N, C-alpha and C positions, 0 to 999 in steps of 0.2 A: 350323407350330410345330416347333421342334427336338425330337428324340427325348427321351424321359424316360430320363435316365441313372441307372442303378441300381447300388448296391452290394448284392451278394447274399452275406450272411455266414451261413454254415452250408450244408453240402452233403451232409447226410444224406438220408434218404428224402424228407422234405418239400422240402428245397432242390433235390434232383434232379428231383422231380416238377414243381416250379415252373419250373425251368430248361427242362425239356422242353416244358412248356405254353407258355412265352414264346417258345420257338424255333419250335414247330410251329404255334402259333396267331397268329403275327405278322401275317399278312394279315387274319385275322378281327378281331383287336384294332383294327387300323387302320381297317377298313371299318365295323365296328359301333360302336366307341367313339371313334374319331377320334384315336388317338395311336399313336406308334411307341415301341418300347423298345430301349434299348441298355444291356446289362449291361457296365459298365466296370470293376467290381471284383468279385472272387470270393474267398471265404476258407473255410478249415476249420482245425480245430485241428492236423491233421497237416502240412499244406502251407503254412500261413501265408496271406498276402494277396497277390493278384496284381492288377495294374491296367494297363489299356490305354485311353487316352483315346478312341480311335475304336471301342472295343467289343471284347469278348472273344468268341471262337468258342464258343458254348454246346454245340454238338454235339461239338466236340473235348474240352471239359471233361467232358461226360458220358461219352464214350468212355474218357477217361483214368481217371475214377473207377471205371468198370466193370473196367478192367484193373489197378487198383491203382497207377496212375502219378500224379505230381503234377498236380492239376487246373489249375494256372495256368501250366504250362510251354508257353507259346505265344510265337511270335516277336513281339518288340516289347513284351512285357509286363515291367513292373517289379514287383519282389517285396519284401515285408517279412516279418519272422519271425512277426508276429502281426496279427490283424485290427485291433486298436486303433491300432497304429502305421501301418498302411496307411490307415485312415480319417482319421487326423490329417494325413496327408501328401497327400491327394488330394481331389478334388471330385466331387460327384454331386448329383442332384435328389431322391433317395429312398434310404433305407436299408431293405432287407428283411432282418430279423433272424430267422433260423429255426434258431438253435442250441438246445441244451437245457441251460440253466444249472441248477445244483443249488439245492435249497431253502435252503441255509444262508445265502447272501447274493445269489443271483441273478447271480453274476458268471461269465464276463465279459460276458454279454448286457446287463446293466444299464449298464455303462460304454459299450458300443457305442451304446445308445439315447440316453444322456445326451449323448454326443459329437455325434450328429447333431442332436438337438433344440436344443441350445445354439447351434448354427450356423443354426437356422431350417430344417433339413432334415427333411421328414416321415419318419415311421417306420411300417412295417407289420410286425407280428411274430406268430409262433406260439409264442414262448418264454414259458411260463407263469410261472415263479417271479419273474423281474424285475417282471412286471406285478402279481403277487399281493403282493409285498413293497413295491413302490413305485409302484403304478399311479396313485394320486392325484397324486403328485409329477410323474410323467411327463406325465400329462394337463394338469396346471397349467403345466408348462414349455412344452408345445406351445402352449397358449393365449397364454402370455406372449410367445413368439417368433412368434406369428401363423402357426403351421404345424399339421400334423395328426399325431395319434397314434392308430393303429388296431390293434386286437388281436383281430379277429373269431375267429380260430382257437383262441384260448386257452380258449374255453368252447364246448362242443358242436361243435368242429371247423368244418365248412363250413356248418352250420345257422346262419342269421343271427339270433342272439339279441342280441348286443351292439348292433348297428346298429338293430335293431327297438326295443329299450328306450331307447336314447339319442337316436336320430334320429327314429324313427317316433313316439315318445311325447314329443318335445321340448316342454317347457312343463308337462307333467304332473309331479306330485310322487310318486316311488316311496316306499312306506311299508312294504312287506313282500314277501317272496319265498319260494317253496318250489320245490324241484326235485329231479330225479333226474339227476345230472351225470356219472356214470361208467359207461361202456358195459360194461366188464368185470364190475364188481360187479353190475350189473343183469342181465346175461346169466346169471351164476351163480345169483342169487336166483330168476330165472325158471325155471331148470332144477330148482332145489330144490323149487319149488312143485308140480312134477309127481312128486315122490317121490325125486329123486336126492339123494345125500349131498353135503355141501359139497366133500369131497375129490374125488369123481368129477366134479362140475360144474367145479371148478377145473382138473382134468386135461383135461377136454374143451376148456375155454377156451384152455388152453396149446397143445393140439394144433392148434386152429384158428388159432393165431397171435394170438388176442385178448388173452391174458394173457402177460406176460413170465415167464421162468424164475423170477425173483424177483418175485412179484406184489404185494409189500407196498404199493407206492404206490397201487395200485388197491383192494385188499381191506381195507387198514387205514385208508384214508381220506385220506392226504396229497394225492392228486390232486384229490379233491372239495373238500378244504379250500382248496387253491390257487384253484380255480374260484370258490368262494364268496367268497374275498377279492377276486378280480378283479371280480366282480359288485358287491360292496360299493363298491370304489374307483371303478369307471367308471360304474356306473348310479346308485348312491346318493351318490357323492362322499364316502364315508367310508372312510378307510384303516384296515384292521384289521391287528393283529399276529397271528402264527400262534397265540400262546397265548391269544388272545381268541376263538378258535373251539373250542368243546368238541367233541371228535371221538371217536367209537367206530366201529370197523370192523365188517365182516361176518363175521370169522373165528369169532366166538362164536355165530353163528346155526346151530342144528342142523336136520337134516332133519325131525325131529319137529316143531319149532316151525313150520317152513315148511308142513308138511302140515296141522297144526292150523289155521293161519291160513287156508289154502286151503279147508279143510272148513267154516270159518265164513264163507266168502265174502270173505275178506280176502287181501291180498298183502303180503308183507314187502318193503319197498323201502328202499334206502339214501338217506335223505331229507336234503337240505341245506335249512336254514331260516335266514332273515335277517329280522329285524323291528326297526323303529325305534319307540321310545316317544315320547310327547309329541305335541302338536298338529303336524300336517303333517310328522311324522317328524323332529322336531328334537331328540329326546331320545337316551337311551342305545341302543346297538346290542346286540341279542342274536343270536348266531350259533352254530349247532351243526350237526353232521353225525352221524347215527346211524341204525341200523336201526329201522324203525317198521312195525307192522302197520296197513296202510292199508285202510280200509273200501272195499267194492266201488263205492260211489257216488263215491269220490274219483277225480279224473282221473288221479292218479299211479298208481293201482292198475292201470290199463290200459296202462301203459308197459312193454312187454315186450322181452326180448332186448337188442339193442345200441342201442335207441332211448333218447333222453334227453328231458327236458322241463323247462321253467321256467314257473312260474305266478307272475306279478308283479302285485301290487295297487298301483295308482297312483291318486292323486286328481287330477281328478274322474272318471277314466275307468272305474275298477273293475278287474276282473281281466283280464289279457292272458296268453294261453298260447302258448308256442312249443314245438313238438314236432319232432324230427328225429333222424337218426342222429348219434352222438356220438363216433365213433372212426375211425381209419384215416389213413394218410399222404396218400392222395388227397383225402379230405375236408378235412384240414388245409391241404393245398396249395390247394384250391379256395377256402377261406376267405381265405388270404393273397392269392390272385389277385383276389378280389372287393375286397379292401382296396386293392390296387395300382390297380385300375380306378377306384375311388372317388377316390383321390388324384390320378390322372391327369385325371379330369374336373374336379376342383376347380382344378387347375393351369390347365387350359384356360380355365375361366371367369374366373380372375384375369387371365390374359393378354389 
């Protein structure tokens, strides 16, 4: 079989991790999974899009990125000012989209994904907001074009929650979901349960590199909101608008509240909830993200530190729980790599 030709759009921490893995694990991917990879296109916002039909040198691109040089400055490569121009002018077998598009409109990542899917080219992505805002549309477009749309890393990074709930539970009807979906917020609340103030717990998370200098996306709830919207779109098949998710962050949780909950055998968790009314989940959707005092017997009470969890109720199976780490570029890269392998296997079976 000919190599899997990849467009790699996005060369931040996730993109670089993935490029390094594809380069260093080429022999293992071939022997274990039966496919070879050729990255023919590579792009970032600073340098635009570079393409070479016989494959780009990933080691050279990684070295250039580390030195602050253009990542696509390689002999024989053609270049375009933007990723979308390069995608429209070239060919590949797979789009790996690992940029970080903003929550306002999910662009330019959404345009990249639509371009590939409309041409019947599968997509693997870690880019949350395009999937949160238009996940149901993207999944439907993939089905219409007979291709694949995979976004494992958008929820719980490399922990396989989306594939578990969509493929492992294929045929079951999901009706409700609860989860702890943000590692930063959960780590802060875990520290507060032991008596630490919110401010000190946040500072510790920032020193550890877990929280950004501006932590609003994590502690005020937008990141969890995006993940809940993705689960609704891809697992439940119900697209939510952002204003349909009632959201309260953890900034109002005091150390005293956390200590009181702990002394009562409870834990405060930032809980995302999704429920469908009506028979077999055919009615209205209720979606919210908020701090909750979770009793000791609740599984979510035991989710500490950077771990995340999703508890999904589906008919006729009952409750299914997925627990695992939920943050970090290596984990996100691993989630994308698993999607690439799944797409390559599907391609091999079709061939």
